[in-house]
C-alpha positions as CSV (number, residue, x, y, z in Angstrom):
1,X,-35.3,15.1,71.7
2,X,-36.3,16.1,75.5
3,X,-39.5,16.4,77.4
4,X,-39.6,18.8,80.1
5,X,-41.6,17.9,83.4
6,X,-44.1,20.6,82.2
7,X,-44.7,18.4,79.4
8,X,-43.1,20.8,76.8
9,X,-41.1,19.0,74.2
10,X,-38.0,20.1,72.7
11,X,-36.8,18.6,69.5
12,X,-33.2,17.7,69.2
13,X,-30.9,20.5,67.7
14,X,-33.4,23.2,69.0
15,X,-31.6,26.5,69.9
16,X,-32.7,27.8,73.2
17,X,-32.2,31.3,74.4
18,X,-32.3,32.0,78.2
19,X,-33.2,35.7,79.2
20,X,-32.6,36.1,83.1
21,X,-34.6,39.5,82.9
22,X,-37.9,37.6,81.6
23,X,-37.2,34.7,83.9
24,X,-36.8,37.0,87.1
25,X,-40.2,38.6,86.2
26,X,-42.3,35.6,85.6
27,X,-45.5,36.2,87.3
28,X,-46.4,32.5,87.7
29,X,-43.3,32.1,89.9
30,X,-43.0,35.4,91.6
31,X,-46.4,36.7,91.8
32,X,-48.6,39.6,90.2
33,X,-45.7,42.2,91.7
34,X,-42.9,40.6,89.8
35,X,-42.3,43.8,87.8
36,X,-42.1,45.6,91.2
37,X,-39.3,46.0,93.7
38,X,-40.3,44.0,96.8
39,X,-37.6,43.0,99.2
40,X,-40.1,41.2,101.3
41,X,-40.2,38.5,98.5
42,X,-37.0,37.1,99.8
43,X,-38.0,37.1,103.5
44,X,-40.1,34.9,105.8
45,X,-42.1,31.4,104.9
46,X,-42.5,32.2,101.2
47,X,-38.6,32.7,100.5
48,X,-38.0,29.3,102.1
49,X,-39.9,27.7,99.2
50,X,-37.7,29.2,96.5
51,X,-34.7,27.3,95.1
52,X,-31.5,28.3,93.1
53,X,-33.2,27.4,89.8
54,X,-36.0,29.9,90.3
55,X,-33.8,33.0,90.5
56,X,-31.2,32.2,87.9
57,X,-29.2,35.4,87.4
58,X,-26.1,33.7,88.7
59,X,-27.2,30.3,87.1
60,X,-27.6,27.2,89.2
61,X,-26.6,23.7,89.8
62,X,-23.3,22.3,88.2
63,X,-23.0,25.5,85.9
64,X,-23.4,27.9,88.9
65,X,-21.4,31.2,88.5
66,X,-18.1,30.9,90.1
67,X,-18.3,34.6,90.9
68,X,-21.7,34.4,92.7
69,X,-20.4,34.4,96.2
70,X,-18.0,37.0,95.7
71,X,-20.4,39.3,94.0
72,X,-22.8,38.9,96.9
73,X,-20.1,39.6,99.3
74,X,-18.9,42.6,97.8
75,X,-22.4,44.0,97.5
76,X,-22.7,43.4,101.1
77,X,-19.4,45.1,101.9
78,X,-20.3,48.1,99.6
79,X,-23.4,48.7,101.6
80,X,-22.0,48.4,104.9
81,X,-19.3,50.7,104.0
82,X,-21.9,53.3,102.8
83,X,-24.1,52.8,105.8
84,X,-21.0,53.3,108.1
85,X,-20.0,56.6,106.6
86,X,-23.3,58.2,105.3
87,X,-26.7,58.9,106.3
88,X,-29.5,58.5,103.8
89,X,-32.9,60.2,103.7
90,X,-35.6,60.1,101.0
91,X,-35.9,62.7,98.5
92,X,-39.4,64.2,98.4
93,X,-41.0,64.4,95.2
94,X,-38.8,61.9,93.5
95,X,-40.0,58.7,92.0
96,X,-37.3,56.5,90.4
97,X,-38.0,54.7,87.0
98,X,-36.2,51.9,85.8
99,X,-34.8,51.8,82.2
100,X,-34.8,48.3,80.9
101,X,-31.6,47.8,78.9
102,X,-28.6,45.2,78.6
103,X,-28.0,46.8,82.4
104,X,-30.5,48.5,84.3
105,X,-30.2,52.3,84.8
106,X,-32.3,54.8,86.8
107,X,-34.1,57.5,85.3
108,X,-33.8,60.6,87.3
109,X,-36.4,62.9,85.2
């Protein structure tokens, strides 16, 4: 048996499922706007209070994803390449909607 710091008891042999989509949208951790795209969440004083275990898409601790640093680097390189070669402008009247599935998709309707 295991007892978590929150007081939740987990009997031995219990199967546990971890769903990053649910934990990454947990309003007690991220605030009432957890379902919204809010890049300022990762800036400033509040961001300094976060730890690797809160945003667990790449896991954390001794089981940290080996590809995390490479994935972050590839994302930065892709964005910089796009910004170096193209100019971006907002499309008037277009409001993107996220479709939740195994992978995220944008609905352009």
